[in-house]
C-alpha positions in Angstrom: 50.5 100.7 117.6 49.5 100.6 113.9 51.0 97.1 113.5 51.3 93.9 115.6 54.4 92.6 113.8 57.1 93.7 111.3 57.4 92.3 107.8 60.5 90.2 108.8 59.4 88.3 111.9 56.5 86.0 111.1 57.0 82.3 110.6 55.2 79.0 110.9 54.9 79.4 114.6 52.5 82.3 114.0 50.1 80.3 111.8 46.5 81.0 112.8 47.2 84.4 114.4 45.4 87.6 113.4 48.1 90.2 112.6 48.4 93.7 111.3 51.4 94.7 109.1 52.5 98.1 107.8 55.0 98.9 105.1 55.5 99.6 101.4 54.3 97.6 98.5 57.3 95.9 97.0 55.8 94.0 94.1 52.3 93.2 92.9 51.3 90.0 91.1 47.7 90.0 89.8 47.0 86.5 88.5 43.3 87.1 88.0 41.9 84.6 90.4 44.8 85.2 92.8 46.4 88.5 93.8 49.7 88.6 95.7 51.6 91.6 97.1 55.0 91.5 98.7 54.9 94.0 101.6 58.3 95.4 102.7 59.7 97.3 105.7 63.2 97.7 107.0 63.0 94.2 108.7 62.0 92.1 105.7 59.3 91.1 103.3 56.0 89.2 103.9 53.7 87.9 101.1 50.0 89.1 101.2 47.3 87.0 99.6 44.6 89.5 98.8 41.1 88.5 97.6 40.4 89.7 94.1 37.4 91.8 95.1 39.5 93.6 97.8 42.4 94.0 95.4 40.1 95.5 92.7 38.7 97.9 95.3 42.0 99.1 96.7 44.2 99.0 93.5 47.5 99.1 95.4 50.6 99.7 93.4 54.4 99.5 94.1 55.6 101.9 96.8 52.2 102.6 98.2 52.4 102.8 101.9 49.7 100.6 103.4 48.4 98.7 106.4 47.2 95.1 105.9 45.1 93.0 108.4 44.6 89.2 108.2 45.4 85.7 109.3 48.8 83.9 109.1 48.6 80.8 107.0 51.1 78.4 105.4 52.0 79.1 101.8 51.2 76.5 99.1 54.5 77.3 97.4 57.1 78.2 100.1 60.0 80.5 99.4 63.0 79.2 101.3 65.2 82.2 100.4 63.6 84.6 102.9 62.9 84.2 106.7 59.1 84.6 106.1 59.0 82.4 103.1 56.9 79.6 104.7 53.9 81.7 105.5 51.6 84.4 104.0 48.8 86.6 105.2 45.2 86.0 104.1 44.3 89.6 103.9 40.9 90.7 105.3 41.3 94.5 105.1 43.8 97.0 103.6 44.2 100.7 104.5 46.1 102.9 102.1 48.1 105.5 104.0 49.6 107.2 101.0 50.0 106.6 97.3 53.2 106.8 95.2 54.1 108.0 91.8 56.1 105.6 89.7 59.6 105.7 91.2 62.6 106.7 89.0 64.2 103.3 89.7 63.2 100.0 91.2 63.5 99.7 94.9 65.8 96.6 95.0 69.4 95.8 95.8 70.6 95.1 92.3 69.3 98.4 90.8 70.8 99.6 87.6 70.2 103.3 88.4 73.3 105.5 88.4 74.6 106.9 91.7 73.7 110.4 90.6 70.1 109.4 90.2 70.0 107.6 93.5 71.6 110.5 95.3 68.9 112.9 93.9 66.2 110.5 95.3 68.2 109.4 98.3 65.1 108.8 100.4 64.0 106.2 97.9 67.5 104.7 97.6 67.6 104.2 101.3 64.5 102.0 101.1 66.6 99.4 99.4 67.3 96.5 101.8 71.0 96.7 101.3 71.0 100.4 102.3 69.0 99.6 105.4 71.6 97.0 106.2 74.4 99.6 105.9 72.6 102.1 108.1 72.1 99.4 110.8 75.8 98.5 110.7 76.8 102.1 111.2 74.2 102.5 114.0 75.5 99.3 115.7 79.2 100.3 115.6 78.3 103.7 117.2 76.4 101.8 119.9 79.1 99.3 120.6 81.9 101.9 120.6 80.0 103.8 123.4 79.5 100.5 125.2 83.1 99.6 125.2 84.5 103.0 126.0 82.0 103.6 128.9 83.0 100.2 130.3 86.7 101.2 130.2 86.5 104.4 132.2 86.0 106.9 129.3 83.8 110.0 129.8 81.7 111.2 126.8 82.1 115.0 126.5 81.0 117.2 123.6 83.5 119.8 122.3 82.4 122.9 120.3 81.7 122.8 116.5 82.3 126.6 116.2 85.9 127.1 117.0 89.0 129.3 116.3 90.6 128.5 113.0 93.9 126.6 113.6 96.1 125.0 110.9 95.7 121.2 110.9 96.6 120.1 107.4 93.5 120.9 105.4 91.4 124.0 104.7 88.9 125.0 107.2 85.2 125.6 106.6 84.6 129.1 107.9 81.5 130.6 109.5 81.2 134.5 109.3 80.1 136.2 112.5 77.3 138.7 112.5 78.1 140.0 115.9 81.8 140.4 115.1 82.0 141.7 111.5 85.0 140.5 109.6 85.7 137.7 112.0 85.0 134.0 111.5 84.4 130.8 113.4 85.8 127.6 111.9 84.2 124.2 111.8 86.6 121.7 113.5 88.8 119.5 111.4 89.1 117.4 114.6 88.6 118.2 118.3 92.4 118.1 118.7 93.1 121.1 120.8 90.0 120.7 122.9 90.7 117.1 123.9 94.2 118.0 124.9 92.8 120.9 127.0 90.4 118.3 128.6 93.5 116.3 129.7 95.1 119.4 131.1 91.8 119.9 133.0 92.2 116.5 134.6 89.4 114.6 132.7 91.8 111.6 132.3 89.8 109.6 129.7 87.6 111.4 127.2 85.7 110.3 124.1 83.0 111.6 121.8 81.5 110.7 118.4 82.8 113.9 116.9 81.6 115.6 113.8 84.6 116.9 111.7 84.9 119.0 108.6 87.7 119.4 106.0 87.6 121.4 102.8 89.7 119.1 100.6 89.3 117.2 97.3 86.9 114.3 97.5 87.4 110.6 96.7 85.6 107.3 97.3 86.6 107.1 101.0 86.4 110.8 101.9 83.6 113.3 102.6 83.8 117.0 103.5 82.0 116.2 106.7 82.6 113.0 108.6 82.5 111.5 112.1 85.2 110.0 114.2 85.4 108.0 117.4 87.6 110.5 119.2 89.6 109.5 122.3 92.3 110.9 124.6 93.9 109.4 127.6 96.3 110.8 130.3 99.3 109.1 131.9 99.8 106.6 129.1 102.5 105.1 126.9 102.0 104.4 123.2 101.4 100.8 124.0 98.6 101.7 126.4 96.8 103.6 123.7 97.3 100.8 121.1 95.8 98.3 123.5 92.7 100.5 123.8 92.4 100.8 120.0 92.9 97.1 119.5 90.4 96.2 122.2 87.8 98.6 120.9 88.0 97.4 117.3 87.9 93.8 118.3 84.8 94.4 120.3 83.1 96.3 117.5 83.8 93.7 114.9 82.7 90.8 117.1 79.5 92.5 118.2 78.6 94.0 114.9 79.4 91.3 112.3 80.5 88.4 114.5 84.1 88.5 113.3 87.0 87.8 115.7 89.9 89.9 114.6 93.4 88.5 115.1 96.0 90.3 117.2 97.3 93.5 115.7 100.7 93.4 114.1 103.2 96.3 114.7 105.1 97.6 111.7 107.6 100.5 111.4 106.7 103.1 108.9 110.0 102.6 107.1 109.2 98.9 106.7 105.7 99.7 105.4 107.1 102.0 102.7 110.1 99.8 101.7 108.4 96.4 101.6 104.7 97.3 100.8 105.1 100.6 99.1 102.4 102.2 101.2 101.8 103.7 104.6 98.7 101.6 104.9 100.0 98.2 103.9 97.6 95.4 102.8 99.0 92.2 104.5 96.5 89.8 103.0 99.0 88.8 100.3 102.8 88.7 99.9 104.3 90.1 96.6 106.6 92.2 98.7 108.9 94.9 97.3 112.6 94.0 97.0 115.6 96.3 96.9 117.6 94.9 93.9 120.0 97.9 93.6 123.0 95.7 94.4 122.1 93.0 92.0 121.8 95.5 89.1 124.8 97.6 90.0 127.0 98.2 87.0 124.6 96.3 84.8 125.3 98.5 81.8 121.7 99.9 81.4 122.0 103.6 81.5 118.5 104.2 82.9 119.6 102.3 86.0 122.9 104.0 86.6 123.1 105.7 90.1 119.6 104.8 90.8 117.8 102.9 93.6 116.1 100.0 92.0 113.1 98.2 93.4 111.2 95.1 92.2 108.1 93.0 92.7 107.3 89.6 91.4 103.7 89.0 90.1 103.3 85.2 90.1 102.1 83.3 87.0 100.9 86.2 84.9 103.7 86.7 82.3 102.0 84.9 79.4 98.8 87.0 79.8 100.5 90.3 80.3 100.0 92.4 77.1 101.6 95.6 75.9 98.4 97.4 76.8 98.6 96.1 80.4 102.3 97.2 80.6 101.3 100.7 79.3 98.5 100.9 82.0 101.1 99.9 84.6 103.3 102.8 83.5 100.4 105.2 83.7 99.7 104.2 87.3 103.4 104.3 88.3 104.0 107.7 86.9 101.4 109.2 89.3 104.2 108.7 91.9 106.7 110.9 90.1 108.8 108.2 88.7 109.9 107.8 85.0 108.1 104.5 84.7 108.5 100.8 85.2 110.0 97.9 83.2 108.5 94.4 82.8 110.5 91.2 82.6 108.8 87.9 81.9 110.5 84.6 83.1 110.0 82.1 80.3 111.9 78.8 79.8 114.5 79.7 82.4 115.3 83.2 81.1 114.1 86.8 81.2 112.2 88.1 78.2 112.0 91.9 77.8 112.9 94.7 75.5 115.5 95.8 78.0 117.3 92.5 78.5 119.8 93.2 75.7 120.9 96.3 77.7 121.7 94.3 80.9 124.7 92.1 81.5 123.9 88.4 81.8 125.5 88.1 85.2 123.3 90.9 86.6 120.2 89.1 85.2 121.3 85.9 86.8 121.8 87.7 90.2 118.3 89.3 89.8 116.7 85.9 89.1 118.4 84.3 92.0 117.5 87.2 94.4 113.9 87.1 93.4 113.6 83.3 93.2 111.6 83.7 90.0 109.5 80.8 88.6 108.1 79.9 85.2 105.6 82.5 84.0 106.4 85.0 86.7 106.3 88.7 85.8 109.0 91.0 87.3 108.3 94.7 87.5 111.3 97.0 88.1 111.3 100.7 89.0 114.4 102.9 89.2 114.5 106.3 90.8 116.9 108.6 92.6 114.8 108.2 95.7 114.2 104.6 96.6 111.1 105.3 98.6 109.5 106.9 95.5 110.1 103.8 93.5 108.6 101.7 96.3 105.5 103.9 96.3 105.0 103.3 92.6 105.5 99.6 93.0 103.2 99.6 96.0 100.4 100.9 93.8 101.0 98.2 91.3 101.2 95.6 94.1 97.7 96.6 95.2 96.4 96.6 91.7 97.7 93.0 90.9 96.6 91.8 94.4 93.0 92.8 93.6 93.2 91.6 90.0 94.4 88.2 91.0 91.8 87.8 93.7 94.3 87.8 96.6 92.4 90.5 98.6 89.6 88.5 100.2 87.2 90.8 102.0 86.6 88.3 104.8 90.3 87.9 105.5 91.3 90.4 108.1 94.9 91.5 108.7 95.0 94.4 111.2 98.2 96.3 112.1 99.6 99.4 113.6 102.1 101.5 111.6 104.4 103.1 114.1 107.5 105.3 114.2 106.5 107.7 111.5 108.8 110.6 110.6 107.7 113.7 112.4 108.7 116.0 109.5 109.4 116.0 105.8 110.7 118.6 103.4 108.4 119.7 100.6 109.6 120.4 97.0 110.7 123.9 98.1 112.8 122.4 100.9 110.6 123.7 103.7 109.8 121.6 106.8 106.3 120.2 106.9 104.6 118.0 109.5 103.5 114.5 108.6 101.0 114.5 111.5 99.6 117.5 113.4 101.9 120.0 115.1 101.1 118.6 118.6 102.7 115.2 118.0 105.5 114.3 120.4 108.8 113.2 119.0 110.3 109.9 120.3 112.4 110.9 123.3 115.6 109.5 121.9 115.2 111.8 118.8 114.6 115.1 120.7 118.2 116.2 120.0 117.4 116.2 116.2 115.2 119.3 116.8 118.3 121.4 116.7 120.3 119.2 114.3 118.2 117.6 111.5 114.5 117.6 112.1 113.9 115.2 109.2 115.6 112.4 111.2 113.0 112.6 114.0 110.7 109.7 114.5 107.5 110.4 116.2 105.1 108.7 118.6 102.4 108.6 115.8 100.5 105.4 115.0 98.0 104.5 112.3 95.6 101.6 112.5 95.4 99.8 109.2 93.1 97.0 108.1 93.4 95.4 104.7 94.9 98.5 103.1 92.4 100.9 104.7 93.5 103.5 107.3 90.9 103.2 110.1 92.5 105.6 112.6 95.5 107.8 113.4 96.8 109.1 116.6 99.9 110.0 118.6 101.3 110.9 122.0 101.1 114.6 122.5 103.8 117.2 123.4 103.4 118.2 127.0 106.5 120.4 127.3 105.8 124.0 126.3 109.4 124.6 125.0 109.3 121.6 122.7 105.9 122.7 121.4 107.2 126.2 120.7 110.2 124.6 118.9 108.0 122.5 116.7 105.9 125.6 115.8 109.0 127.5 114.9 110.3 124.6 112.7 107.0 124.7 110.8 107.7 128.4 110.0 105.4 130.0 112.6 106.6 133.3 114.0 106.0 134.3 117.6 103.2 136.5 116.3 101.7 133.6 114.4 101.9 131.3 117.4 100.2 133.8 119.6 97.5 134.6 117.1 96.7 131.0 116.2 97.5 129.1 119.3 98.0 131.6 122.1 95.3 130.2 124.3 96.7 126.7 124.0 100.4 127.6 124.5 99.3 129.4 127.7 97.6 126.2 128.9 100.8 124.3 128.4 102.4 126.4 131.2 100.0 125.0 133.9 101.0 121.3 134.4 100.4 119.1 131.4 100.1 115.3 131.8 101.7 112.9 129.4 98.9 112.0 127.1 97.9 110.4 123.9 94.8 109.7 121.8 93.4 108.7 118.5 90.4 109.2 116.1 88.8 106.3 114.3 86.9 107.3 111.1 83.4 106.0 111.6 82.5 106.0 107.9 85.6 104.1 106.9 85.0 101.6 109.7 81.4 101.2 108.7 82.4 100.8 105.1 84.8 98.0 106.1 82.3 96.3 108.3 79.7 96.4 105.5 82.2 95.2 102.9 81.5 98.0 100.5 84.1 100.2 98.7 82.1 103.4 98.7 82.0 105.5 101.8 78.7 107.2 100.5 77.0 103.8 101.0 77.2 104.2 104.8 76.1 107.8 105.0 72.4 108.7 105.0 72.7 111.8 103.0 76.2 112.1 101.5 77.9 114.6 99.3 79.1 113.5 95.8 82.7 113.7 94.6 82.2 117.4 93.9 81.2 118.0 97.6 77.7 118.6 96.3 74.5 117.2 97.8 72.2 116.5 94.8 69.0 115.9 96.7 68.7 119.3 98.3 71.0 121.0 95.8 73.5 122.4 98.3 75.7 124.4 98.5 73.4 127.0 97.0 73.3 130.8 96.8 71.5 132.7 99.6 69.6 136.0 99.5 71.8 139.1 99.3 70.1 140.3 102.5 71.6 137.4 104.4 75.1 138.2 103.3 74.7 141.9 103.7 73.9 141.5 107.4 77.3 139.6 107.8 79.2 142.4 106.0 80.1 140.1 103.1 80.2 140.7 99.4 79.8 137.6 97.3 81.9 137.4 94.1 80.9 134.6 91.8 83.6 132.7 90.0 83.5 132.4 86.2 82.6 128.7 86.4 79.6 129.5 88.6 78.3 132.4 86.5 
């Protein structure tokens, strides 16, 4: 070994020992008669006390990669902020492995460098201690996930990453085939079909840390390629699967960051939308949405006539709420296809607002009583033909004010399962669309709606939510070939489409399918939550940016014409890329 210890493990118990350390020069302090270097590796920092003559000879600079040999001694001026702060190394010899140019940003946690710059030099960005911490958290969660699932009878099985293109909600990434010109493989959006086939094959309990790919617009918690802890179980009820998810996440949190999660709450989808305005409700604070349609019925305000009206009460902020803040609230609300919101301030026992003159006093009294308003409270109202749409708009404002008022403590964990999702919804053109994937089983008591009104069907779907973040989704699967065919037909797939896209799977459904269910936990979102960061790119070694571009290696990038010719492809550049 080139070293006897790491830069994070020496302490006063090692005083007098001869040691060898390796790492990168973090900082250099040349005081003339004294020369100090902080040596850094992924485990920590150790101070080196280098004789002036040796320092002048070696001339080490920041980010040089070096080896240092010497004796452990107590420091004259201890640093109690780091584990190695009581000791230093009296250096006897230094070996320079490689030199470094001046880095484009300082290698420290509180860097001022932009994310774009850090992504270009990601290998330097990853040297920062906080980034090493994030990578360790992600590594640990993978380790403990395998540990838990192996101990609970699951078998780890890899499924293909070059598969048949099947519709799963997002666009596929496609791979052209050289051997079969004009044909394509797809990268999997999930191992959905294969894990169901494994249950048909009798595997009983499967898992893998699966790589998945989706060609969709990016955001802070989404990447075009991601990993999920993917599981499937045979002969189970929904509650059986939820117990596995809860046990797994409790185990990972305890082992990784020593947090004991509380028991997981169960919440119906309809309740999540109506009271929290979100299908991933944040239960760390109240500020629940109220249906005040009855209280404002016949109030005289034309904008509220024949509308469903929802309200939230933001406590003790009325006096500081400016016109600019109200305008910003309306900008946010309108993203949810509502006309806007109205603000009413409760001051000196009465509502103050530019709409108060349009509302009858008895309706205002009923509203105040229903909402139990207090001095300096702010009431935000939203009216819409669809009550759920108004709830979604207020849900976004609820989350905004929850964060603004400091109600969302990162170390306060409120996990839950959102259950009983609708199986279908109608899009703006009136066509039936699936809210999950097309293999999700309807609740047994709703099967008759397949022939009556599919939008009334509740499904066996379940999402795992923690503090407003969706960590996993899953469902029980359809194991009846006739029901599966009916779902495909409702989604507008012809017999030819079904055969072309899912023929092999539909055939498998004819050979004895067990009742089964499963889930996929997003590794990046889980790591992001464990690390208490808001950016999923922090927990990925080499991420894509918000344009699905990897700045360091500059990909995607053009390839030589010869490489596309052999695939029988003609590349047509878009105007924006020319």
